[in-house]
N, C-alpha and C positions, 0 to 999 in steps of 0.2 A: 051446299055452302059454296063450292067452287063455281057452280053454274050461276049462282046469284051474283058473285063478284064479277064474272065475265059479262053478264047482262047489264050490270050497273055501269061498268066501264064503257061498254058499247053505247049505252043510252046517253052517257055523259058526253062522249065524243060526238054523237049524232046531234045532240042539242047544241053543242058549241058550234058545230059547222052550220047548223040551221040559222043560228043567231048571227053568225058572221057572213052568211050568204045573202039571200034576198036579191036586192038590186045592186049589190056591190059589184064593182068591176071584177073581171076574171083574175086580175093580179091580186086583188084583195082576198078573193076566195082562196087562192093558192097560198097566200101569206097566212091566212087563218088556219088552213089545213096543216101547214108546217108548224105553226105554234101549238096546235093541239096534239098531233099524233106522236111526235118523237118520244115524249115521256111515257105516254100510254102504251105505245108499241114495245118499248123497252120493258115496261112492267109486265105486259102480257108474255113476252118472250121469257123473262125470268121466271114467271109463274109456271109457264109450260115446262121449262127445264127442271124446276123443282119438282113438279108433279111426276115427270119422267124418272127422275132420280129416286123419288119415293117408291114408285112402282117397281124399280129394279131392286131396291133394298127389301121390299116386302117379299118379292119372289125369292131372293137369296135366303131370307129368314125362314120362309116356308120350306125351302129345300133342306136347310140345315136341321130344322125340326123333324122333317121326315127321315133324314139320315140318323139322327139320334134315336128316334123311335124304332127304326129298323135294327140298330145295334142292340137296343134294350130287348127287343123281341128275340134276337138271336141268343142273347145271354140267357133269357128265360127258358129257351127250348134246347139248351145244350144238354145232351144226355150221353154219358160215356161210363162204361163199367168194365172191370176186369177182375177176375177172382180165380184162385186156385183151390183145390180140394182140401189142402191142409193135411197135416199128419204125415205118416210114412208107413204105408202098409196097403194091403189089398183091399179094394172096395168090391164086394161081391165074391163069388157068385151068389145071387139071390134066386129064389124059386119063381118070382114074378118080376115084371118090368118095374124098375125103380128110378125115381127122379134123383139125379146126382146133385148133392148139395155142395156147392163151392163156398166153404166157410171163410177162407182167407181172402178178404177183399183188398185189392190193391188200389182201386179207384172206383168211385161210385157217384159221379156228378149227376145230380138229378134224383138220386135215391130211388131209382126205378127197379134195381135188383135187390132181392132179399137174400141175405146170407143165412137165413133161418129155414127158408123153403126151397132155395135154389131157383126160384122163379123170377123172371123179368116181366114186369107189367108196363106196357107202353104208356107213357104219360101224355103223349100227343099222337095224333095220326101222322104217319109219315113213312119214309123209306129208311129201313135200318139195315145194318150189316153185322152179322154174327160169325164168330169163329169158335171152334172147340178143338182141343188137342188132348192126346192121352199118351201115357206110357203104360205098358203092361208086359207081364211075363208070357211065355209061350205055353204054359200049362193049361190055360183055359182060353176059349175064344173071346173076342171083344166085339161088342155091338153097341154103338152109341148113336142115338138119333136126336137130331135137333127137331123139337116139337113146337108147333104153333097151335094153340087151342086144341090139343090132343090129336093133331094131324102131323104126320111126318113131313118135314121139309127136305132134309138131306141126311145121309147116313155115312158112318165109317165103320168098317168091319175087318176083323182079322181072324183067320182060322187057327185052331189049336194045332200046335206042332210039337213033336217029341224032341226035335233037335234044335229048335229056335229058342235061344235064351230070353230075349226081350224084343219088344216091338214099340214103335212110335207111329202115331197116325193122327188124322184129324180131317176136318172139312170146314166149309164156310159157305155162306149164302147171303144174298140181299133178300130182304123180306119186307113186303108192304103190310103195315099194321094199322089197325084202327085203335083209337084210344081205349085202353083197358085190355087189349089182347095180351095173352100170356105166351111167353117163349121160355123153354127150358131144355135141358139135356136129359135124355132118358137112357138108362142102362138096360139092355135087353136081359131077359130072364136067362139064368145059367151062364152068364158072361161076367167078366170082371175088368177092372182097370187098376192101376197103381196110384194110390193117393200121394200127391206131392204138390207143394205150392208152385213150383216152377215148371212142371212138365204137364200135369193134367189140369188144364185151365179152360175157362169159359169167358168170352169177352164180347162186347157189342157196343155200338154207338149209333146215334141218330145221324143219318146222312143228310136228310132234308125233310122238313115238315111239308105236309101236303094239305 
């Protein structure tokens, strides 16, 4: 459409000049040119300016749409959880390794953590950060492992002591997960921790999707 208008304007000006040309004196040709071009040139300039403004507006609109889409994607991939074991009493010792279930959920955006199994399942592929802390008495050793798909990522451990009344400890790690990978905290066999909402906790969040 734009090209058609430009061609029509150019053709019109050309025909007008041709009609006013021929054997007419040079002064008449100049006069004819001046009578034809001023309005047409103004029209072309205005048309070009409008086209340029429309191009800038389209670019800004596209940038705004991309920014909105990026914000929506970030909202969809927000994953954060934090939970405590709940209760008040010893967890363990057990004769076998046991998954610690943190039943008291403080926050669970994305619903990736299950308070029934103690397992976090990655909703998207990305880099995640996990922390786990414990409180325990000195009468039994402590062994807690952060597990990814049954593989140990990091560990915290405390030896049994006869003179030590209580201990606190923990660990943390960045972990790259594929969608569906599982992460949980496992209590080692014949060890224990103290169940408490505020001291024995498990937390994690999505740092960045990959």
